[in-house]
N, C-alpha and C positions, 0 to 999 in steps of 0.2 A: 487383446483380440485382434485388432487391425493389425498388429506386427505380425502375429502368427498367420493371418489371412495373406499378408504380403510375402511370406516366405514360402507358403504354400504355392501360391501364384508363381512365384519365381521359380521353384523347383519344376513345376510343369513347363514353364517357358524354356528353360534349360534343356530339360528332356527332350522336348519337342525339337529344339534346334540342333540337337546332337544325333537325332534318329537320322539314319540313312534313308534316302528315297530309292525308289526301284532304279531310277537312272544312276545314282551314285553306286548301287551295289553292282549294277551290270557294267559300269564303266571300269571299277576295280577288277571284276572278272575279265574282262575283255584285256585289260593290261596284263594280267597273268597268263592268259592263253596267247596273247601276242608275243610273249617273251619266248614261246616254244616256236622257233622257225622251222625245224624239222625235228624227226626222230626216227630211229629204227629199234623196235623192241621185239622181244621174244616173248613167247608164251604158250598157252594151250587153249584150244578152241573146243568147245562143247556144244553141239547143235542138237536141240530136242524138238523135232518136227514130226508129226504123226506119219507122214507119207514118206519119210526119208530115213535110211538107216545109215548113219554116219558115226564112225567112232570118234573118241577123243583124239585130237591131232595136235602135233607141234606146230606152231605157225611163226611166222615173221609179220610184223606189223610196221608199215611204214606211212609216214604222215609228213606233209610239206604244207606251210602256211600259204593260203588261208584255208584250203578245204580239200587237197588231195589226200587220198586215203586209200591203202590197198592191204590186203591181207594175202600172204602166200602160205599156203597149207602143204606140208610135206606130203608128197605122192598123191596128190588130188586136188580137186578145185575147192575153193572156199564158197560155202553156201550162207549167203546173206541176203536179206530182203534188200532190193534196189534202193540205194540212197539211205537206208536206215541209220547204221553206225555213223557214218559221216555227217549226216544232218544232225544227230543226237548229241554228238561230241563237241558241238559248239560252233559250227561254221557260220550260222546266222549271226552270233555275237561277234566273231572275228571280222566278219564283212561290214557289220555296224549299220545295216539297213533295216532298222526297226523302230517301233515305238514301244517302250517298256510300261507296263501298267502295273502298280502295286494291287495284288490281289489278297492281302492279309498274311496270316501265319498259320501254321500246322504243326503238330507233333506228329512226328514220323520215325518209328523205330527208336523212341525215346529221345530224339533231337528236336529241338524247336528251330523250325525253318522258315524262312520268308518265302512267299509264294510271288513270283513275278511271271506275267504273261508278256510274251513278245510277240508283236504283230508286225509282219514284214511291211515295209513301205513300198508302195506300187503293186502291180498285178502280175509281174512277170516271175515271182518267186515260186518254187515248187511248195514252199512251206505256206501252210495256212495260218497257223498258230503254234507257238511252243510255250509250254509251262514249264518254269524253273522252279525247283525246290532247292533253295540255298541255305547252307550253313553260313550265315553272314557275319559270324565270329571268325571262323577260320578261312571264309571266302571260299568255299568249295561248293560246286553244284553236286547235290546228292541224287537227285532224280530229274528226269526230264519226261514230259509227255509231247511228242510232237504230231500233229496232224498234217498230212500232205495232201495235194490235189489228186495224185494218181496212185499213190502207193500206201493208202492206209494210215493208220495211227501206230506209232511206236512209242513204247515206254523204255526208258532207260535208267538203271540204278546202278550207282557208283560206290566203291569202297575205296578209301585211301589208305596210304601207309607211307613208305619213305620217299615218293615223289609227289607228295601232297604240295610241297612248295611251288611245284611246277603247275599244279592243277590236273595232274596227270593220275588215272586211278591205278590201283593194284588189281582191281576187278571191275569189270563191267559186265552187267546182264541187260539184254535187250529182249523186250517181250512184245509179240505182235500177233495180229489175228491171221490164222493161215489162209482165210478166205481172200486176203489181200495179197498174199505171198505170190511173187513173180519168179518162177523156176529159172535158174541161170542156165545158158546154153551148156551143152556138153554133159548133162546128167540125165538125159531122157530115158535111157535104159534103166537106170537105177530107179527113177521115179515109177516107171511102168511096172517093174518087178514088185516095188514096194506096195503099189496098188493092189496088185494080184495078191499079195500076202495079206493085205488089209481086208480084202473082200472075204477072205476065208474066215475071219473073226467076226463074231457077234457083238464084240465091244466096240461101242462108237469111238471114232478118232478124236482127239483133243482138237479144238478149234483154237487153241492157243499155242504158239511156238516160242521157243526160248533159244537165244544164242549167248553163251557165256564166254567171255575171255579173261583168263587169268594172266596177268603179266609178271614175268619173271624178271626182267630188266628192260631199261630204256637207255639207248645211246643218243643223247639230246644234242641238237645244234652242232652237228658234225659237217654240215654242208652237203645234205643229201641230193643227189642229182634227179632232175625232173624225168629222165629216162626211165627210173624204177618204176614209174606208173604206166608206162606204155609198153615196156618190154614183157614178152612172154615169161 
């Protein structure tokens, strides 16, 4: 009986020692994200916002470590809430200024995920808190919820495929509350026209906006120039 109890105790001790802490998981994620120094990607952008009529567009997406991010849409402006995608894609992790807190586990879309809350160190961050939902077997971020000081709360969901080893999604969907949406410069006319159309309808507008990017290809670590993020 004592021998059986000893092996049961030993099992739980070993299991506890091999379990990864929140800091362990975030450190591994950071290493994967840090390996991507830059990329240029192609894909399609779909924007679903009640007061804007924007067709599905071909886009080029540019990233440079740690948090330079830009989308160029063929024939027009990209419509994204300020800071949303760049924040949710991991800039807090790559900069490393956070405290990681284990918040348990959950089953999401059939996957067993670790929940980790990241609280920025210091008061200067735009981010208040980010919650990560992590596949800690494949070491992939499946979902994030980020609350900011000035731009509301954004939710990001990611699906992965052939670029999973880099931690880069094949599809990213950002969900946000349109009352916190900050209209980019240059689309005032389209905005006003859409408001007029909306006023003709008795159907209440959705308070939830969605931005979906389906990535076709990535060109990774080719030495992207910083000028890409400042040029028109």
